N, CA, C and O atoms as a MOPAC input file, in Angstrom:
PM7 MOZYME 1SCF
protein

 N     92.80800 1    53.00600 1   -13.84400 1
 C     93.80400 1    52.80000 1   -14.83100 1
 C     93.79600 1    52.57000 1   -16.21100 1
 O     94.40500 1    53.10200 1   -17.13900 1
 N     92.90000 1    51.58000 1   -16.14200 1
 C     92.63700 1    51.05600 1   -17.86900 1
 C     91.78500 1    52.13900 1   -18.18600 1
 O     92.11300 1    52.56500 1   -19.29300 1
 N     90.76300 1    52.82600 1   -17.67200 1
 C     90.13800 1    54.25500 1   -17.97800 1
 C     90.83800 1    55.04600 1   -18.36200 1
 O     90.57800 1    55.51800 1   -19.46800 1
 N     91.77400 1    55.43500 1   -17.78300 1
 C     92.87100 1    56.40100 1   -17.99900 1
 C     93.64400 1    56.33100 1   -19.36300 1
 O     93.85600 1    57.29700 1   -20.09700 1
 N     94.08600 1    54.85500 1   -19.61500 1
 C     94.60300 1    54.61000 1   -20.77600 1
 C     93.51700 1    54.57800 1   -21.90000 1
 O     93.78300 1    55.06600 1   -22.99800 1
 N     92.66200 1    54.18200 1   -21.72200 1
 C     91.46600 1    54.41700 1   -22.86200 1
 C     91.36500 1    55.61600 1   -23.37200 1
 O     91.36600 1    55.86300 1   -24.57800 1
 N     91.25300 1    56.58900 1   -22.28600 1
 C     91.07600 1    57.99400 1   -22.54000 1
 C     92.12600 1    58.62900 1   -23.28300 1
 O     91.97900 1    59.57100 1   -24.06000 1
 N     93.47700 1    57.89200 1   -22.91200 1
 C     94.65200 1    58.87900 1   -23.67200 1
 C     94.47200 1    58.29100 1   -24.98300 1
 O     94.79700 1    59.16400 1   -25.78700 1
 N     94.07600 1    57.12500 1   -25.66500 1
 C     94.55200 1    56.57200 1   -26.91800 1
 C     93.30900 1    57.05500 1   -27.67700 1
 O     93.43400 1    57.38700 1   -28.85600 1
 N     91.91000 1    57.12300 1   -26.96000 1
 C     91.11000 1    57.69800 1   -27.52400 1
 C     91.26200 1    58.96700 1   -28.26300 1
 O     90.89800 1    59.18100 1   -29.41900 1
 N     92.04000 1    60.05400 1   -27.17600 1
 C     92.02900 1    61.21100 1   -27.71900 1
 C     93.03800 1    61.32400 1   -28.90700 1
 O     92.89600 1    62.14000 1   -29.81800 1
 N     93.99000 1    60.50300 1   -28.82300 1
 C     95.07600 1    60.89900 1   -30.17400 1
 C     93.97200 1    59.89800 1   -31.09800 1
 O     93.90100 1    60.47100 1   -32.18500 1
 N     93.23900 1    58.87400 1   -31.13300 1
 C     92.67100 1    58.57800 1   -32.29800 1
 C     91.61000 1    59.37600 1   -32.80400 1
 O     91.54600 1    59.41900 1   -34.03200 1
 N     90.80800 1    59.98400 1   -32.19800 1
 C     89.69400 1    60.90700 1   -32.57700 1
 C     90.66100 1    62.29700 1   -33.05700 1
 O     90.16500 1    62.96000 1   -33.96800 1
 N     91.80800 1    62.70600 1   -32.58300 1
 C     92.41300 1    63.56200 1   -32.81100 1
 C     92.83300 1    63.35400 1   -34.52500 1
 O     92.41400 1    64.13500 1   -35.37900 1
 N     93.76600 1    62.11600 1   -34.85900 1
 C     94.13400 1    61.60500 1   -36.14900 1
 C     92.76900 1    61.49500 1   -37.04400 1
 O     92.86000 1    61.94300 1   -38.18700 1
 N     91.73200 1    61.03900 1   -36.70900 1
 C     90.38500 1    60.98300 1   -37.44300 1
 C     89.94900 1    62.37200 1   -37.93000 1
 O     89.57400 1    62.56400 1   -39.08600 1
 N     90.01800 1    63.36200 1   -36.96700 1
 C     89.64400 1    64.43000 1   -37.31300 1
 C     90.72800 1    65.22100 1   -38.53300 1
 O     90.39700 1    65.81400 1   -39.56000 1
 N     92.08300 1    64.97500 1   -37.98500 1
 C     92.62300 1    65.61000 1   -38.99200 1
 C     92.80000 1    64.86800 1   -40.35200 1
 O     93.35000 1    65.50800 1   -41.24800 1
 N     92.37300 1    63.51100 1   -40.62400 1
 C     92.19600 1    62.98900 1   -41.83100 1
 C     91.42400 1    63.31400 1   -42.45200 1
 O     91.72100 1    63.58000 1   -43.61700 1
 N     90.06000 1    63.46100 1   -42.01600 1
 C     88.89000 1    64.08400 1   -42.29300 1
 C     89.14100 1    65.44100 1   -42.85700 1
 O     88.86000 1    65.73800 1   -44.01900 1
 N     89.66000 1    66.22600 1   -42.02400 1
 C     89.71900 1    67.69900 1   -42.68600 1
 C     90.74900 1    67.85700 1   -43.73400 1
 O     90.73900 1    68.82300 1   -44.49700 1
 N     91.71700 1    66.83800 1   -43.78500 1
 C     92.70500 1    67.18500 1   -44.75700 1
 C     91.85000 1    66.41400 1   -46.31000 1
 O     92.00100 1    67.04100 1   -47.35900 1
 N     91.13500 1    65.30200 1   -46.34600 1
 C     90.64500 1    64.93700 1   -47.06200 1
 C     89.46700 1    65.93500 1   -47.91100 1
 O     89.33500 1    66.12400 1   -49.12000 1
 N     88.62900 1    66.51700 1   -46.64700 1
 C     87.77100 1    67.42600 1   -47.38300 1
 C     88.14300 1    68.72600 1   -47.99500 1
 O     87.47200 1    69.34900 1   -48.81800 1
 N     89.50100 1    69.12300 1   -47.40700 1
 C     89.84000 1    70.32500 1   -48.09200 1
 C     91.10100 1    70.10000 1   -49.31900 1
 O     91.56100 1    71.00600 1   -50.01400 1
 N     91.48900 1    68.69400 1   -49.36300 1
 C     92.76800 1    68.81900 1   -50.35000 1
 C     92.30600 1    67.83000 1   -51.47100 1
 O     93.03500 1    67.84400 1   -52.46300 1
 N     90.87400 1    66.68100 1   -51.52600 1
 C     90.76100 1    65.87800 1   -52.20100 1
 C     88.99000 1    65.89600 1   -52.47600 1
 O     88.28500 1    64.88800 1   -52.52400 1
 N     88.66300 1    66.89900 1   -52.58700 1
 C     87.51100 1    67.04000 1   -52.60100 1
 C     87.30800 1    67.26800 1   -54.40200 1
 O     88.02900 1    67.97300 1   -55.10800 1
 N     85.90800 1    66.30400 1   -54.93200 1
 C     86.05800 1    66.21400 1   -56.42800 1
 C     84.51100 1    66.06300 1   -56.74700 1
 O     83.72400 1    65.69700 1   -55.87500 1
 N     84.19600 1    66.30300 1   -57.78000 1
 C     83.04000 1    66.28400 1   -58.12500 1
 C     82.51100 1    65.05200 1   -59.63000 1
 O     83.12100 1    64.97900 1   -60.69600 1
 N     81.45100 1    64.36200 1   -59.31300 1
 C     80.94500 1    63.50600 1   -60.54900 1
 C     79.83800 1    64.04600 1   -60.95200 1
 O     79.08700 1    64.62900 1   -60.17000 1
 N     79.58800 1    63.91600 1   -62.27300 1
 C     78.49300 1    64.17700 1   -63.02200 1
 C     77.84400 1    62.53300 1   -63.33800 1
 O     78.40200 1    61.77600 1   -64.13200 1
 N     76.68900 1    62.18400 1   -62.63600 1
 C     75.97000 1    61.17900 1   -63.18800 1
 C     74.78000 1    61.02900 1   -63.37500 1
 O     73.95100 1    61.02100 1   -62.46500 1
 N     74.49900 1    60.87800 1   -64.68900 1
 C     73.06100 1    60.85200 1   -65.10400 1
 C     71.96000 1    62.32600 1   -64.57800 1
 O     70.79700 1    62.36300 1   -64.17600 1
 N     72.87500 1    63.27900 1   -64.79700 1
 C     72.76700 1    64.66900 1   -64.39500 1
 C     72.67800 1    65.05300 1   -62.97100 1
 O     72.37200 1    66.21400 1   -62.69700 1
 N     72.90800 1    64.22000 1   -62.06800 1
 C     73.02600 1    64.74700 1   -60.73900 1
 C     74.64500 1    64.84500 1   -60.21000 1
 O     75.51000 1    64.10200 1   -60.67300 1
 N     74.80500 1    65.43700 1   -59.61300 1
 C     75.88400 1    65.96000 1   -59.08200 1
 C     76.55400 1    65.18400 1   -57.86000 1
 O     75.78800 1    65.01300 1   -56.91200 1
 N     77.47800 1    64.82700 1   -57.75400 1
 C     77.99000 1    63.98700 1   -56.93300 1
 C     79.29100 1    64.39900 1   -56.36700 1
 O     80.32200 1    64.09000 1   -56.96400 1
 N     79.33600 1    65.19400 1   -55.06300 1
 C     80.43900 1    65.96400 1   -54.35000 1
 C     81.01700 1    65.06800 1   -53.36300 1
 O     80.31700 1    64.95100 1   -52.35700 1
 N     82.09800 1    64.40300 1   -53.37000 1
 C     82.75500 1    63.46500 1   -51.95500 1
 C     84.43500 1    63.97600 1   -52.36300 1
 O     84.92200 1    64.69400 1   -53.23600 1
 N     84.92900 1    63.23900 1   -51.30500 1
 C     86.51800 1    63.46500 1   -51.43800 1
 C     87.16900 1    62.05700 1   -50.74100 1
 O     86.64700 1    61.32300 1   -49.90200 1
 N     88.30800 1    61.96200 1   -51.29800 1
 C     89.16700 1    61.03800 1   -51.16600 1
 C     90.39800 1    61.22600 1   -52.11700 1
 O     90.31500 1    62.10500 1   -52.97600 1
 N     91.60800 1    60.41600 1   -52.02300 1
 C     92.65700 1    60.66600 1   -52.87200 1
 C     92.36200 1    60.56700 1   -53.91900 1
 O     91.34700 1    59.88600 1   -54.05900 1
 N     92.86300 1    61.01200 1   -54.97000 1
 C     92.65100 1    60.41400 1   -56.23700 1
 C     93.68200 1    61.20800 1   -57.29400 1
 O     94.17500 1    62.28600 1   -56.96400 1
 N     94.00400 1    60.50800 1   -58.76100 1
 C     94.99200 1    61.02500 1   -59.90400 1
 C     93.96000 1    62.10500 1   -60.27300 1
 O     92.75100 1    62.04400 1   -60.05500 1
 N     94.65200 1    63.12600 1   -60.88200 1
 C     94.06100 1    64.45800 1   -61.29300 1
 C     94.55600 1    64.12900 1   -62.85200 1
 O     95.66200 1    63.61000 1   -63.00400 1
 N     93.67600 1    64.45500 1   -64.07300 1
 C     93.76300 1    64.35000 1   -65.56300 1
 C     94.71500 1    65.76500 1   -65.56800 1
 O     94.78400 1    66.57500 1   -64.64300 1
 N     95.29400 1    65.81800 1   -66.62900 1
 C     95.81300 1    67.24900 1   -66.99000 1
 C     95.01700 1    68.26400 1   -67.20200 1
 O     95.47900 1    69.40400 1   -67.24800 1
 N     93.74400 1    68.02200 1   -67.35900 1
 C     92.44600 1    69.08200 1   -67.11600 1
 C     92.18100 1    69.32800 1   -65.87800 1
 O     91.39000 1    70.24700 1   -65.66600 1
 N     92.73300 1    68.61900 1   -64.75900 1
 C     92.21700 1    68.70700 1   -63.62700 1
 C     90.95400 1    67.89200 1   -63.26800 1
 O     90.65000 1    67.91500 1   -62.07500 1
 N     90.20800 1    67.21200 1   -64.05800 1
 C     89.40100 1    66.30800 1   -63.38500 1
 C     89.81300 1    64.65600 1   -62.80000 1
 O     90.83700 1    64.04400 1   -63.10400 1
 N     88.87400 1    64.24000 1   -62.03000 1
 C     89.37200 1    63.03700 1   -61.54400 1
 C     89.46500 1    61.99900 1   -62.75100 1
 O     88.58200 1    61.90000 1   -63.60300 1
 N     90.60400 1    61.25600 1   -62.73200 1
 C     90.77400 1    60.26100 1   -63.52000 1
 C     90.39300 1    59.03300 1   -62.92100 1
 O     91.21600 1    58.17100 1   -62.61300 1
 N     89.01800 1    58.91300 1   -62.72700 1
 C     88.57000 1    57.94700 1   -62.21100 1
 C     87.04400 1    57.76000 1   -62.21400 1
 O     86.38500 1    58.77900 1   -62.42000 1
 N     86.34700 1    56.53100 1   -62.00200 1
 C     85.03600 1    56.67100 1   -61.75900 1
 C     84.48600 1    55.48100 1   -60.75800 1
 O     85.01500 1    54.37000 1   -60.72800 1
 N     83.47400 1    55.81500 1   -60.02600 1
 C     82.85000 1    54.72000 1   -59.28400 1
 C     81.64500 1    54.12500 1   -59.70500 1
 O     80.82100 1    54.77600 1   -60.34700 1
 N     81.44400 1    52.77800 1   -59.35700 1
 C     80.30900 1    51.95500 1   -59.76600 1
 C     79.11400 1    52.55300 1   -59.28600 1
 O     79.37900 1    53.41200 1   -58.44500 1
 N     77.86100 1    52.42100 1   -59.51100 1
 C     76.73100 1    52.70400 1   -59.04600 1
 C     76.33600 1    52.29700 1   -57.66800 1
 O     75.72100 1    53.07100 1   -56.93400 1
 N     76.70800 1    50.99200 1   -57.27600 1
 C     76.96800 1    50.72900 1   -55.97900 1
 C     77.95000 1    51.58200 1   -55.04100 1
 O     77.67700 1    51.73600 1   -53.85100 1
 N     79.16900 1    52.16000 1   -55.65500 1
 C     79.84600 1    53.10100 1   -54.95200 1
 C     79.29000 1    54.42500 1   -54.82300 1
 O     79.59800 1    55.15700 1   -53.88300 1
 N     78.39000 1    54.79900 1   -55.83300 1
 C     77.88100 1    55.99400 1   -55.42300 1
 C     76.65100 1    56.13000 1   -54.49600 1
 O     76.23300 1    57.18400 1   -54.01700 1
 N     76.07200 1    54.72600 1   -54.29800 1
 C     75.01100 1    54.86200 1   -53.17200 1
 C     75.86400 1    54.57100 1   -52.16900 1
 O     75.38700 1    55.16700 1   -51.20300 1
 N     76.86100 1    54.00000 1   -51.81200 1
 C     77.58000 1    53.88400 1   -50.44100 1
 C     78.26200 1    55.16700 1   -50.12400 1
 O     78.24100 1    55.56000 1   -48.95800 1
 N     78.91300 1    55.91700 1   -51.11900 1
 C     79.27800 1    57.00200 1   -50.73200 1
 C     78.01300 1    58.09700 1   -50.20000 1
 O     78.27000 1    58.79300 1   -49.21700 1
 N     76.84500 1    58.21100 1   -50.77300 1
 C     75.38500 1    58.93200 1   -50.00700 1
 C     75.35300 1    58.29700 1   -48.88300 1
 O     75.18400 1    59.15200 1   -48.01300 1
 N     75.42900 1    57.16600 1   -48.37300 1
 C     75.00800 1    56.70100 1   -47.24900 1
 C     75.83700 1    56.94300 1   -46.06400 1
 O     75.40600 1    56.99100 1   -44.91200 1
 N     77.34800 1    57.12900 1   -46.51400 1
 C     78.25700 1    57.15200 1   -45.69700 1
 C     78.01600 1    58.58400 1   -45.39700 1
 O     78.04100 1    58.91200 1   -44.21100 1
 N     77.73900 1    59.67000 1   -46.49000 1
 C     77.75100 1    61.08200 1   -45.90200 1
 C     76.65800 1    61.02600 1   -45.07000 1
 O     76.96200 1    61.31600 1   -43.91300 1
 N     75.55200 1    60.77100 1   -45.22600 1
 C     74.21300 1    60.88200 1   -44.59100 1
 C     74.71100 1    60.18000 1   -43.18400 1
 O     74.91800 1    60.93800 1   -42.23700 1
 N     74.87200 1    59.04900 1   -43.04100 1
 C     75.38000 1    58.72900 1   -41.47200 1
 C     76.05700 1    59.84200 1   -41.01800 1
 O     75.63300 1    60.55900 1   -40.11100 1
 N     77.41600 1    60.06800 1   -41.79500 1
 C     78.22300 1    61.05400 1   -40.90600 1
 C     77.71600 1    62.21100 1   -40.24400 1
 O     78.01100 1    62.65900 1   -39.13600 1
 N     76.66400 1    62.74900 1   -41.35300 1
 C     76.10100 1    63.92700 1   -41.05200 1
 C     75.16000 1    63.89900 1   -40.01100 1
 O     74.98500 1    64.88100 1   -39.28900 1
 N     74.37600 1    62.56900 1   -39.84700 1
 C     73.22800 1    62.57300 1   -38.69000 1
 C     74.01600 1    62.10100 1   -37.55000 1
 O     73.46000 1    62.45000 1   -36.50900 1
 N     75.26100 1    61.34100 1   -37.30700 1
 C     75.93100 1    60.93100 1   -36.15900 1
 C     76.58300 1    62.28500 1   -35.68900 1
 O     76.66600 1    62.43700 1   -34.47000 1
 N     77.07200 1    63.31900 1   -36.53100 1
 C     77.61200 1    64.55500 1   -35.77100 1
 C     76.61500 1    65.67300 1   -35.20300 1
 O     76.91100 1    66.47500 1   -34.31700 1
 N     75.21000 1    65.57800 1   -35.95800 1
 C     74.31100 1    66.47500 1   -35.48900 1
 C     73.68300 1    65.73500 1   -33.96500 1
 O     73.38000 1    66.37900 1   -32.96000 1
 N     73.60900 1    64.52100 1   -34.09200 1
 C     73.23100 1    63.84500 1   -32.87500 1
 C     74.58600 1    63.91100 1   -31.61400 1
 O     74.33200 1    64.03300 1   -30.41500 1
 N     75.61300 1    63.83400 1   -32.01100 1
 C     76.21200 1    64.01100 1   -31.13700 1
 C     76.46700 1    64.98400 1   -30.37100 1
 O     76.69400 1    64.87700 1   -29.16600 1
 N     76.44600 1    66.39300 1   -31.24300 1
 C     76.14600 1    67.83200 1   -30.81100 1
 C     74.94900 1    68.01600 1   -29.89800 1
 O     75.01400 1    68.77600 1   -28.93100 1
 N     73.63100 1    67.18300 1   -30.25700 1
 C     72.67500 1    67.55100 1   -29.83500 1
 C     72.97900 1    66.97000 1   -28.34800 1
 O     72.88300 1    67.72000 1   -27.37600 1
 N     73.34000 1    65.64600 1   -28.21100 1
 C     73.59500 1    64.93300 1   -27.16900 1
 C     74.60000 1    65.64900 1   -26.29100 1
 O     74.37800 1    65.49700 1   -25.09000 1
 N     75.53700 1    66.31000 1   -26.56400 1
 C     76.54100 1    66.81300 1   -25.81700 1
 C     75.91800 1    68.16100 1   -25.17800 1
 O     76.14800 1    68.39200 1   -23.99000 1
 N     75.23200 1    68.94400 1   -25.84600 1
 C     74.23200 1    70.23800 1   -25.28700 1
 C     73.36300 1    69.85600 1   -24.34300 1
 O     73.15000 1    70.64000 1   -23.41900 1
 N     72.72600 1    68.65500 1   -24.37900 1
 C     71.88700 1    68.11300 1   -23.41500 1
 C     72.60100 1    68.09800 1   -22.13400 1
 O     72.39300 1    68.75100 1   -21.11100 1
 N     73.50900 1    67.19100 1   -22.41500 1
 C     74.55200 1    66.96600 1   -21.25200 1
 C     74.72200 1    68.16000 1   -20.32200 1
 O     74.40700 1    68.25800 1   -19.13700 1
 N     75.32600 1    69.09500 1   -21.18200 1
 C     76.12600 1    70.55300 1   -20.61200 1
 C     74.81100 1    71.10200 1   -20.03800 1
 O     74.86400 1    71.32300 1   -18.82800 1
 N     73.58400 1    71.38200 1   -20.67200 1
 C     72.50200 1    72.00700 1   -19.91500 1
 C     71.96400 1    71.08900 1   -18.79100 1
 O     71.31400 1    71.63400 1   -17.89900 1
 N     72.15600 1    69.82600 1   -18.74200 1
 C     71.53300 1    68.72900 1   -17.50300 1
 C     72.44300 1    69.22700 1   -16.32000 1
 O     71.99200 1    69.50400 1   -15.20900 1
 N     73.75700 1    69.31200 1   -16.66700 1
 C     75.05100 1    69.61000 1   -15.85600 1
 C     74.64200 1    70.85300 1   -15.04500 1
 O     74.54800 1    70.83700 1   -13.81800 1
 N     74.36700 1    72.10400 1   -15.93700 1
 C     74.54100 1    73.32100 1   -15.47900 1
 C     73.27100 1    73.82500 1   -14.76400 1
 O     73.24800 1    74.74600 1   -13.94700 1
 N     72.18800 1    73.07700 1   -15.19200 1
 C     70.82400 1    73.44900 1   -14.64600 1
 C     70.48900 1    72.17200 1   -13.71000 1
 O     69.27200 1    72.00200 1   -13.65100 1
 N     71.29000 1    71.14800 1   -12.90100 1
 C     71.02500 1    69.89200 1   -12.42100 1
 C     70.12600 1    70.33800 1   -11.27600 1
 O     70.41100 1    71.39400 1   -10.71200 1
 N     69.02700 1    69.60700 1   -10.86200 1
 C     67.95000 1    69.92800 1    -9.66800 1
 C     68.94300 1    69.07800 1    -8.54400 1
 O     69.85100 1    68.31400 1    -8.87200 1
 N     68.64300 1    69.32100 1    -7.50900 1
 C     68.88000 1    68.81100 1    -6.17800 1
 C     68.45000 1    67.26800 1    -5.92800 1
 O     67.32300 1    66.98400 1    -6.33300 1
 N     69.13200 1    66.32600 1    -5.36900 1
 C     69.04300 1    65.21100 1    -5.21100 1
 C     67.55500 1    64.82000 1    -4.33600 1
 O     66.76000 1    63.90100 1    -4.53300 1
 N     67.54900 1    65.83500 1    -3.38200 1
 C     66.14000 1    65.77700 1    -2.86700 1
 C     65.07100 1    66.00600 1    -3.02200 1
 O     64.11500 1    65.42800 1    -2.50500 1
 N     65.05400 1    67.40000 1    -4.19000 1
 C     63.93500 1    67.56600 1    -5.06600 1
 C     63.65400 1    66.28400 1    -5.92700 1
 O     62.47000 1    65.96900 1    -6.04400 1
 N     64.68400 1    65.44200 1    -6.59800 1
 C     64.04200 1    64.64800 1    -7.32600 1
 C     63.83800 1    63.24900 1    -6.73100 1
 O     63.36800 1    62.28900 1    -7.34300 1
 N     64.24100 1    63.26100 1    -5.49800 1
 C     63.53800 1    62.29600 1    -4.67900 1
 C     62.12400 1    62.14900 1    -4.26000 1
 O     61.41300 1    61.14900 1    -4.35200 1
 N     61.83800 1    63.33200 1    -3.77800 1
 C     60.70100 1    63.82400 1    -3.32500 1
 C     59.42300 1    63.47800 1    -4.52400 1
 O     58.33100 1    62.92700 1    -4.38300 1
 N     60.12300 1    64.08500 1    -5.77200 1
 C     59.45000 1    63.87300 1    -7.02600 1
 C     59.02500 1    62.39500 1    -7.58100 1
 O     57.95000 1    62.15000 1    -8.12800 1
 N     60.05100 1    61.47700 1    -7.34200 1
 C     59.61700 1    60.06200 1    -7.39300 1
 C     58.59300 1    59.75600 1    -6.65700 1
 O     57.61000 1    59.13700 1    -7.06700 1
 N     58.78700 1    60.23900 1    -5.33800 1
 C     57.70500 1    59.35300 1    -4.61100 1
 C     56.19900 1    60.05900 1    -4.76900 1
 O     55.18900 1    59.66600 1    -4.18500 1
 N     56.26200 1    60.99200 1    -5.53100 1
 C     54.84300 1    61.89000 1    -5.67100 1
 C     54.32700 1    60.91400 1    -6.66300 1
 O     53.14200 1    60.58200 1    -6.69200 1
 N     55.39800 1    60.37400 1    -7.62800 1
 C     54.59400 1    59.64600 1    -8.95400 1
 C     54.47100 1    58.24400 1    -8.55200 1
 O     53.56300 1    57.50800 1    -8.93900 1
 N     55.31900 1    57.93600 1    -7.84500 1
 C     55.02000 1    56.56500 1    -7.54600 1
 C     53.89200 1    55.89300 1    -6.90300 1
 O     53.77300 1    56.21900 1    -5.72200 1
 N     53.01600 1    55.04000 1    -7.33400 1
 C     51.39300 1    55.04800 1    -6.65300 1
 C     51.62000 1    54.27600 1    -5.23300 1
 O     50.91100 1    54.44000 1    -4.24100 1
 N     52.65500 1    53.47400 1    -5.31900 1
 C     52.60800 1    53.07400 1    -3.85000 1
 C     52.61000 1    53.76700 1    -2.62500 1
 O     52.14000 1    53.28100 1    -1.59600 1
 N     53.16200 1    54.97400 1    -2.70300 1
 C     52.93900 1    56.34300 1    -1.72300 1
 C     51.36200 1    57.00400 1    -1.57300 1
 O     50.76500 1    57.73400 1    -0.78200 1
 N     51.18400 1    56.54300 1    -2.37700 1
 C     49.39300 1    56.96400 1    -2.50400 1
 C     48.14600 1    55.93000 1    -2.20400 1
 O     46.99300 1    55.96700 1    -2.63200 1
 N     48.73400 1    55.07000 1    -1.39000 1
 C     47.50200 1    53.95700 1    -0.82100 1
 C     46.78600 1    54.53200 1     0.50600 1
 O     47.07200 1    55.41900 1     1.31000 1
 N     46.21300 1    54.03800 1     0.43000 1
 C     45.11700 1    54.34100 1     2.07000 1
 C     45.61000 1    53.61000 1     3.16400 1
 O     46.39200 1    52.68200 1     2.95300 1
 N     45.22100 1    53.93600 1     4.43200 1
 C     45.95000 1    53.43900 1     5.63100 1
 C     45.27500 1    52.11200 1     5.69300 1
 O     44.20800 1    51.87400 1     5.12800 1
 N     46.02500 1    51.16600 1     6.48800 1
 C     45.83400 1    49.61500 1     6.65500 1
 C     44.35000 1    49.47800 1     7.35300 1
 O     43.82900 1    50.44200 1     7.91300 1
 N     43.92300 1    48.60300 1     7.29400 1
 C     42.39600 1    48.56000 1     7.74600 1
 C     42.78200 1    47.44800 1     9.16700 1
 O     43.36300 1    46.36700 1     9.07500 1
 N     42.37500 1    47.95900 1    10.16500 1
 C     42.32300 1    47.36000 1    11.18900 1
 C     41.19200 1    46.51100 1    11.66000 1
 O     40.20200 1    47.22900 1    11.81000 1
 N     40.93700 1    45.20600 1    11.96600 1
 C     39.79200 1    44.23500 1    12.05500 1
 C     39.64200 1    44.28900 1    13.75100 1
 O     40.62200 1    44.28700 1    14.49600 1
 N     38.27400 1    44.33600 1    14.20500 1
 C     37.96200 1    44.25100 1    15.68600 1
 C     37.71600 1    43.06600 1    15.78700 1
 O     37.40700 1    42.59100 1    16.88000 1

């Protein structure tokens, strides 16, 4: 029961998170030029009459923007790779008997010699 409620809540949470990200990336994307470097990011902002953003970020803010962008990109790539791996694992799964016999082959306890009998 709790798992079902958690799944329903997480569905709507991730849908809203994706929609917020999508809207931010498509409607609030802008560029800053700092020391000859172009920094592209997105968040709601006020535009000047020329259409440029009317705000600045601190050097720490630009660093945070960079790290958050990298973490988001790496996390998304990792999730996609893990999901593809799980799909392939499910599609080409090996029967349980083959896995058990393979584990017996790798376990050194099954490779011992016979017990000695003293007379």
